[in-house]
C-alpha positions in Angstrom: -78.5 33.5 71.0 -76.6 35.7 68.6 -77.1 39.3 68.0 -76.2 40.9 64.7 -76.0 44.7 64.3 -75.5 46.4 60.9 -74.6 50.0 61.1 -73.9 51.8 57.9 -75.8 51.7 54.6 -76.9 55.0 53.1 -77.1 56.8 49.8 -74.4 56.5 47.1 -74.2 57.5 43.5 -74.1 55.0 40.7 -70.5 53.8 40.2 -69.6 54.4 43.8 -68.6 52.1 46.5 -69.9 51.3 50.0 -68.8 49.0 52.8 -71.3 47.4 55.1 -70.4 45.9 58.4 -72.1 43.4 60.7 -71.0 43.0 64.3 -71.9 39.8 66.0 -72.2 39.3 69.7 -73.5 36.6 72.0 -72.9 32.9 71.4 -70.8 33.5 68.4 -68.8 30.3 69.0 -71.9 28.5 67.6 -71.7 30.2 64.2 -70.1 28.4 61.3 -71.3 30.6 58.5 -72.4 34.2 57.9 -74.0 35.8 54.9 -75.3 38.9 53.4 -78.7 39.1 51.8 -80.6 41.8 50.2 -84.3 42.5 49.4 -85.4 45.1 46.9 -89.0 46.4 46.9 -91.3 43.9 45.4 -88.6 41.3 45.0 -87.6 38.2 46.9 -84.7 38.2 49.3 -81.5 37.0 47.6 -78.2 35.9 48.8 -75.3 38.2 48.1 -72.3 36.5 49.7 -71.4 34.1 52.4 -68.3 33.3 54.5 -67.4 30.4 56.7 -65.8 30.6 60.1 -62.6 29.4 58.3 -62.8 32.3 55.9 -64.0 30.5 52.8 -66.2 32.7 50.7 -69.0 32.0 48.2 -71.1 34.1 45.9 -74.0 33.5 43.6 -72.9 33.9 40.0 -75.0 37.1 39.7 -73.0 38.7 42.6 -69.5 37.8 41.5 -67.2 40.6 40.6 -68.6 43.6 42.4 -69.2 42.3 45.9 -66.6 41.1 48.4 -67.3 39.5 51.8 -64.6 39.4 54.5 -64.3 39.0 58.2 -62.3 40.3 61.1 -62.5 37.5 63.7 -60.9 39.7 66.4 -63.7 42.1 66.1 -66.4 39.5 65.4 -67.4 41.5 62.4 -68.2 40.6 58.8 -68.0 43.1 56.0 -69.5 43.5 52.6 -67.5 45.7 50.2 -69.7 46.8 47.3 -68.1 48.4 44.2 -69.4 49.9 40.9 -72.8 50.2 42.5 -75.9 50.4 40.2 -79.4 51.7 40.9 -80.6 48.1 40.8 -78.4 47.3 43.9 -80.8 49.5 45.9 -82.3 47.3 48.6 -82.3 46.5 52.3 -79.2 44.5 53.1 -79.4 42.0 55.9 -76.6 40.2 57.7 -77.4 36.6 58.8 -75.7 33.8 60.7 -76.0 30.1 60.6 -74.9 27.4 63.1 -74.6 24.8 60.4 -72.8 24.9 57.1 -76.1 24.1 55.3 -79.7 24.7 56.0 -81.6 27.7 57.2 -80.0 30.8 58.7 -80.7 31.0 62.4 -80.1 34.7 63.1 -80.8 37.9 61.3 -79.8 41.5 61.7 -82.3 44.3 61.4 -81.3 45.3 57.9 -79.8 48.5 56.5 -81.0 50.5 53.6 -78.7 51.0 50.6 -79.9 53.4 48.0 -78.0 53.9 44.7 -78.9 57.0 42.8 -78.5 57.3 39.1 
């Protein structure tokens, strides 16, 4: 089992920045990929960014430019740096982990609320 904890989140003004963190514990050796998702009220959950155990990153086209995913392997922590935030970025952000490089995500954090005020 893998546990994911996401402290952080909060309220930020439009144009501001915020960094989310996700600390993993447990059987982290089994994890090959971690990602950040978000879900806004009334919308489907969407992928924001992903990073492999080797450090390779990927972003959906709609997320490129303002979001940066990174990892600190020594701390078993993945980060999501969010810049130039917009009110439409308001959502619950979830950290997730996957054992395989493809397929479904196996583990999920509890989510953290990010609210961007205009």
